[in-house]
Phi, psi and omega in degrees: 000317179298322179297320179295316180298317180298317179296318178297321179297315179298318180298317181296319179296317180296320177296319180297317178297317180299314180295318181297314181299316179293326175296317178298319179295323179295327181284337180271118183288148180291140176269126184244131169271125182236357173225126182293313179214123179182179179177186181202163171262144184290353175271355167281077197234126000268130180257013177218141175206163178236128175200149177056030178083003181242154170253132179245134181232132171261130182205173176251125181261139172272104186255014179164184180297107181055034180240104185250143182229129174284129192219154172244134175247141171248118181256130171257097185297331182290330182253344184073022182258152181223135172244156185227149175221121175279133183248321185213121185267157175055049171277165190272331188192187185283359175283002182252023178291139180292148172245162188204163174206171183256131178280163181302331180273006177094347176289164181250135172257135180236138176233145182203150173210165171291157172295121185060048178264191179228352185236133173260123172270129183242123179237141176231134182210163177271121183297335180273352182228063194294329188273001182210169174061042172275127174265119185234127177227154177247132181246110183270117181252014188302328182276355184241001181281130181283331183247003171093351182203153179231152179211157175060044176294128186222131184270154171216130185252114176247103184063234179266006180256130176255124173259147165233116178261144182203159174274131175252106181118205180224176185302337181270352182192090185208160166217173179247141184227176176207157168235165177213159179228135176253009180229041176058039172088008178288319177226158184228148177289168170288151179299137174241157177281127172272304184214129181240127176294338172045057174088345179287333179199162178294330184211182182209145173250144181224139171230145178216162172221133176261125175229119184063230180256030179229137172249120181263126182244146167224154187214155171225147175284149180236129180252013178135180182277183174055242185260013172294144189298144162247124193235146169069164176228129183237163180215145166198166176223161182237131165233193185294345183261347181143200184258144187220158167276171183298330181277005178092359177291128181286133177270312184190164171290164183299331183284350184271121176296132179271146168241167190297333180284344182276339185259173190274125175272120182266325185218127180251106185293325178295315180297330179276000179073028183248158181292327180177185178208149184218129184286150177231324184199157172214138182197147179272156171280186185293342178263007179083008179275129186289147173234137178240136173246133183206170174247155173226156190233140172244124181279125179267310175203186183304120178060027172230126188222145167270138180250140178227141176265138179231156164234148173231128183233132176281122184260013179104330178222351179201162174268131173255116183251131181226138167276123189248343181195154175259153161083078171237007187293143178260339175290141015266011182290330180257168184264125168074318191278081188289342182256007174288129174257171178294331175116147178219142187217134176282126186290125182289331179283341178202092184294356174279003180228157173236155172243133187218162176252122185231140178289131177236192186298328190244009182151220181235131183241157179261123181235157168248132177227157172278178188288351175260355176107357180290132181292129182245348180171153177244119185268318184208122172263156176298136180261355178212159181305129178064018175299136184251109172259108195222171175054051181290144175229158176208132170218134175052037178082000177262123182253132182234141177202165173266145181219143180133231185226089180288128183249312183192165184301333180250019172234085185268114179226008185265130167292162177242134184239161169216157172210169175252142183245124183263000000 
């Protein structure tokens, strides 16, 4: 009798383990590869959005030997299906990924250009009718560029006005400008200056996110390419009345060109004794208070740097800045770009969390952390030595990232994956 009871007990335990394991597997969403080779630069911002039940991603696909194509993918997470649309052929590198926003009538506007190009391609399409009726026009700005080339054209829709913000120049000599349209893209204004480093540095980087009728901006100064410093973190926002600081103090009307001294400095890398800082994302919390995600660097020796992830959150009367994780550097796996990090992104489904790529013992892994740095989940560990899981994005619980062996902006060899996070 005791033997029977013992056997029944063992069987029950095994059944319980089996049910638990299968329950755990059911809770873990399947990881899907949906692009064989592709990628993007984090300044193609925002290159992902969710609308009408679909996730849309702008990226650059490697479609052959040194043959890159700027492309938009539509992911249906409920069905696991993906559709693709090529927008611009024979681009040079991953800095040509399309960016996008949603128009008042529900259609999506997409903007793209070559890295250091002169023409912005503007596409408008119905998210529910992805395979047809794309309106595509080219806007040539070659005669109006102050620095001779443009990169990262990105749209933002405020009411009936469409803005396109872009970098004019290169990291060694640049400012940021914008154009706008009040007739749904039929005509466009002349380019205006958005932000000028005005002698503080040779160039400037800008990232923005549009939520509702507000565009949230963050910026860093640029002293050149490769391992030349990117310094400080700045903030301002735009609404229909002009430019503002985080506390609501008006900086200037929209027609006034901004310079770096006019906007709010959130983080001073020199004062913190660091080599520099570089912006990655900006997004508001549920109360509309901005959050900034960025990296900062400590120089160890020539062309060797420690990377740290930070968040900065506006608390209503002050910025709270926190170092939340170590280790996002991609060097020595990549070529030349010593200040490239794995990437950090404020989660759109829960702005109290970030998703980031961090170097671990065997490569780079994708983690979720809260804004103070507490680990909240592990999305992807390296599956092979030195596997790089990088550039994470998230919208509506869908997480997207590049995986493999990232080498350089013009050597695209990474597949792109997605999964859903519950």
